[in-house]
C-alpha positions as CSV (number, residue, x, y, z in Angstrom):
1,M,0.0,0.0,0.0
2,T,1.2,3.5,-0.7
3,E,1.6,6.2,1.9
4,T,-1.4,8.0,0.5
5,A,-3.6,4.9,0.9
6,T,-3.0,4.6,4.7
7,G,-5.7,5.6,7.1
8,C,-8.6,4.2,9.2
9,C,-10.2,1.1,7.8
10,V,-13.0,-1.1,9.1
11,L,-11.9,-4.7,9.2
12,L,-14.8,-7.0,8.3
13,P,-14.5,-10.8,8.9
14,C,-16.4,-12.4,6.1
15,A,-15.5,-16.1,6.7
16,P,-13.0,-18.0,8.7
17,G,-9.6,-16.7,7.5
18,F,-11.2,-14.2,5.1
19,S,-11.4,-10.5,6.0
20,W,-11.9,-7.3,4.1
21,A,-10.5,-3.9,4.9
22,V,-12.8,-1.1,3.7
23,P,-12.4,2.7,4.3
24,Q,-14.2,3.8,7.4
25,A,-16.1,6.4,5.3
26,C,-17.7,3.6,3.2
27,L,-19.4,2.0,6.2
28,G,-23.0,3.1,6.9
29,E,-23.6,0.9,9.9
30,I,-23.1,-2.5,11.4
31,V,-26.7,-3.9,11.8
32,T,-27.8,-6.6,14.2
33,V,-30.3,-8.8,12.3
34,A,-32.6,-11.1,14.3
35,S,-33.0,-14.4,12.6
36,T,-33.9,-18.0,13.1
37,E,-31.8,-19.1,10.0
38,D,-28.2,-20.1,10.0
39,L,-27.5,-18.2,6.8
40,P,-28.0,-14.5,6.5
41,P,-30.9,-13.0,4.6
42,T,-30.3,-12.0,0.9
43,V,-31.9,-8.6,1.6
44,I,-32.5,-6.5,4.7
45,T,-34.3,-3.2,5.3
46,W,-32.1,-0.5,6.7
47,R,-33.4,3.0,7.5
48,G,-36.3,2.4,5.0
49,E,-34.0,1.2,2.2
50,T,-33.9,-2.3,0.7
51,V,-30.3,-3.5,1.0
52,P,-29.1,-6.6,-0.9
53,V,-26.7,-8.7,1.2
54,M,-23.7,-10.7,0.0
55,D,-22.5,-13.7,2.0
56,I,-18.9,-14.5,1.2
57,G,-18.8,-17.4,3.7
58,G,-21.8,-19.4,2.6
59,R,-22.8,-22.7,4.2
60,E,-19.2,-23.9,4.4
61,A,-18.4,-21.1,6.9
62,G,-20.9,-22.5,9.5
63,P,-23.8,-20.6,11.1
64,W,-23.9,-16.9,10.5
65,R,-26.1,-16.1,13.5
66,D,-25.2,-16.4,17.1
67,Q,-27.0,-19.5,18.3
68,R,-27.8,-18.1,21.8
69,G,-28.7,-14.6,20.8
70,G,-30.6,-15.5,17.6
71,A,-29.0,-12.7,15.6
72,G,-26.2,-12.0,13.1
73,L,-24.4,-9.0,11.8
74,V,-24.5,-7.3,8.4
75,A,-22.2,-4.4,7.5
76,V,-24.1,-1.9,5.4
77,L,-21.8,-0.2,2.9
78,L,-22.4,3.1,1.2
79,G,-22.4,2.7,-2.6
80,Q,-21.8,5.0,-5.5
81,R,-24.8,7.3,-5.9
82,D,-25.7,6.8,-9.5
83,E,-25.9,3.0,-9.3
84,A,-29.0,0.7,-9.2
85,C,-28.6,0.1,-5.4
86,Q,-27.2,2.9,-3.3
87,Y,-26.5,0.6,-0.3
88,F,-25.4,-3.0,0.0
89,G,-24.6,-5.3,2.8
90,L,-22.0,-7.8,3.7
91,A,-22.7,-10.7,6.1
92,V,-20.1,-10.4,9.0
93,R,-18.8,-13.8,10.2
94,G,-16.2,-14.6,12.7
95,V,-13.9,-12.6,15.0
96,N,-11.7,-9.6,14.6
97,L,-14.4,-7.1,13.6
98,G,-12.9,-3.7,14.2
99,V,-11.4,-0.4,13.1
100,S,-7.7,0.0,12.6
101,K,-5.4,2.8,11.6
102,L,-3.2,1.3,8.8
103,E,0.4,2.1,9.5
104,Q,2.8,1.6,6.6
105,E,5.4,-0.1,8.7
106,Q,2.8,-2.7,9.9
107,I,1.6,-3.6,6.4
108,E,3.1,-6.2,4.1
109,D,1.7,-6.0,0.5
110,L,0.7,-9.3,-1.1
111,D,1.4,-9.9,-4.8
112,E,-2.2,-10.8,-5.8
113,P,-5.7,-10.4,-4.5
114,L,-7.0,-13.7,-3.1
115,S,-10.6,-13.7,-4.2
116,D,-13.3,-12.4,-6.5
117,Y,-14.1,-8.8,-6.0
118,A,-10.7,-8.1,-4.4
119,T,-8.3,-5.5,-5.9
120,A,-5.4,-6.0,-3.5
121,A,-4.4,-7.9,-0.4
122,F,-2.0,-7.3,2.5
123,R,-0.9,-8.8,5.8
124,M,-1.1,-6.9,9.1
125,N,-0.6,-8.2,12.6
126,E,-0.4,-11.8,11.3
127,H,-3.8,-11.6,9.6
128,T,-4.5,-11.3,5.8
129,Y,-6.9,-8.7,4.6
130,Q,-8.3,-8.0,1.2
131,I,-9.4,-4.7,-0.3
132,P,-12.6,-5.2,-2.1
133,D,-13.7,-3.6,-5.4
134,L,-16.7,-2.0,-3.8
135,L,-18.2,-0.7,-7.1
136,A,-18.0,-4.1,-8.8
137,L,-19.6,-5.7,-5.7
138,Q,-22.3,-3.0,-5.7
139,R,-23.1,-3.7,-9.4
140,A,-23.1,-7.4,-8.9
141,L,-25.6,-7.2,-6.1
142,A,-27.7,-4.8,-8.0
143,S,-27.9,-7.1,-11.0
144,R,-28.7,-10.0,-8.8
145,E,-31.6,-8.0,-7.3
146,A,-32.8,-7.1,-10.8
147,V,-32.8,-10.7,-11.9
148,A,-34.7,-11.8,-8.7
149,Q,-37.5,-9.3,-9.3
């Protein structure tokens, strides 16, 4: 990462061993969603808006909701304004949800992104994080919603 790319990021665990780092300014809210299902919903309502949700972990990642509390977390991200969906969600799974100031000396760039929708990857504090292509993700979720309607 370059010096100009450092700053505060929200670290979102998406599946065991799979986390995204997104700029703090892109996060609308972390929402607690009550559910009886082990998988997250494909859509939530947030502040009166319909928000499509992507689940990176899927069934292989185990239950999304906390078994005792009966709820799971969804990170609502702010999208580009002139796109089909202005907001989109990401199911949060696992531990290490947080905010971190990215210090250049703590970051080791990785050569390649590790998954779909990732533009870059890095290691920090013994964890690997990926930087998502938020616009591509927003467009993919919007087209999925258009097909479902």
